[in-house]
C-alpha positions in Angstrom: 94.3 153.2 115.2 96.3 150.0 113.9 99.9 150.4 113.2 99.7 151.0 109.1 97.0 153.4 109.8 99.6 155.0 112.3 102.2 155.2 110.5 100.4 156.2 107.2 99.1 159.0 109.1 102.9 160.7 110.6 104.2 159.9 107.4 101.5 162.0 105.9 101.7 164.9 108.5 105.6 165.0 108.0 105.4 165.4 104.4 102.9 167.5 104.5 104.4 170.0 106.8 107.1 170.1 104.9 105.3 170.8 101.5 103.0 173.5 103.5 106.2 175.0 104.2 107.3 175.2 100.4 106.3 178.5 99.2 105.2 176.4 96.3 101.2 175.4 97.1 100.9 173.8 94.3 103.2 171.5 95.1 100.9 171.2 98.7 97.5 170.9 96.7 99.6 167.9 95.0 100.7 166.5 98.1 96.9 166.5 99.6 95.7 164.7 96.5 98.1 161.7 96.4 97.5 161.7 100.4 94.2 161.5 100.1 94.2 159.0 97.3 97.1 157.0 98.8 94.7 156.3 102.6 93.5 152.4 100.3 97.0 151.2 101.0 96.4 150.9 104.3 93.2 149.9 104.6 93.8 147.3 102.4 96.8 145.9 104.9 94.2 145.4 107.3 92.4 142.6 106.3 89.1 143.3 106.4 86.6 140.4 105.3 85.7 140.6 101.3 82.3 139.4 100.0 83.9 137.3 97.2 84.4 133.7 97.0 87.0 132.1 95.9 85.8 129.4 93.0 85.7 125.5 94.6 84.8 123.8 97.5 86.8 125.4 100.6 87.7 124.4 103.9 85.7 126.0 106.7 88.6 126.6 109.6 86.5 129.0 111.6 82.9 131.0 111.8 81.1 133.9 113.3 77.8 134.6 113.0 76.2 137.9 113.6 72.4 136.6 113.6 70.4 138.9 110.4 73.5 140.4 110.1 76.1 138.6 108.2 78.0 135.0 108.8 82.0 135.4 108.6 84.2 132.4 108.3 87.8 131.6 108.2 88.3 129.7 104.5 91.5 127.6 104.1 92.7 128.2 100.5 92.8 127.0 97.2 95.3 126.3 94.9 94.2 129.1 93.0 94.2 131.7 95.5 98.3 130.5 96.9 96.3 128.3 99.8 96.1 131.2 102.3 93.7 131.5 104.4 91.1 134.2 104.1 88.1 135.6 105.6 84.9 136.1 104.0 82.2 138.1 105.5 78.7 136.0 104.0 74.7 137.4 104.1 73.1 136.2 106.7 70.2 133.7 105.8 68.7 130.9 108.2 68.9 128.1 105.4 72.7 129.1 105.4 72.7 129.0 109.0 71.3 126.4 110.2 73.4 124.4 107.0 76.3 125.8 109.5 75.2 124.4 112.3 74.1 120.8 111.2 77.8 120.5 109.8 80.0 121.4 112.6 77.7 119.2 114.5 78.4 116.1 112.5 82.2 117.3 113.1 82.0 117.8 116.8 83.8 114.4 117.0 86.9 115.7 115.4 86.3 113.7 112.3 85.7 115.4 109.0 86.2 119.1 108.3 83.4 121.8 107.2 83.5 122.9 103.7 82.4 125.8 101.7 80.7 125.6 98.6 78.1 127.6 96.2 74.9 126.8 95.6 73.4 127.3 92.4 71.8 130.1 92.8 74.6 131.5 94.2 74.1 131.4 98.1 76.5 129.6 100.4 75.9 125.9 101.5 77.7 124.6 104.1 78.2 120.5 104.3 80.1 118.3 106.5 83.0 116.3 104.1 85.6 113.2 105.3 83.3 112.4 108.5 84.9 108.7 108.6 81.4 107.2 109.4 82.3 103.6 109.4 79.0 101.0 110.3 82.1 98.7 111.5 81.7 98.7 115.8 84.5 99.8 117.5 86.6 97.3 119.7 85.9 97.4 123.6 88.8 99.0 125.2 91.7 96.5 127.2 91.9 97.8 130.9 95.4 98.9 131.7 95.5 97.7 134.9 
């Protein structure tokens, strides 16, 4: 159990004991309803992935692919989200997994980034952006010694 859920459970238990020892049972019933409704507060703070993607092009910071289950993507935020990174869960598809692998292979040299875009049908799409692939030849390295 995480710290936020543990603290919530301890607070609910402590206030519940006080409410239960009170001779007015209506107060204990009201507290039980409020405690059950407030469980969403610590759960929202845990950082579970969200299936809702912000609009626009997002920079992919990291991924984990669970085959036939989901694609978990940590994306850099846009200006509309305040620049905060987010964890997204995307439905798994062979096409999305293939695009992601190709984009990651293209950025393996350290140049460019992988971006997440939304397709015309709402499906996720991955691509390589800013991959500095120029046609000029590299200069030969000069030995130091």
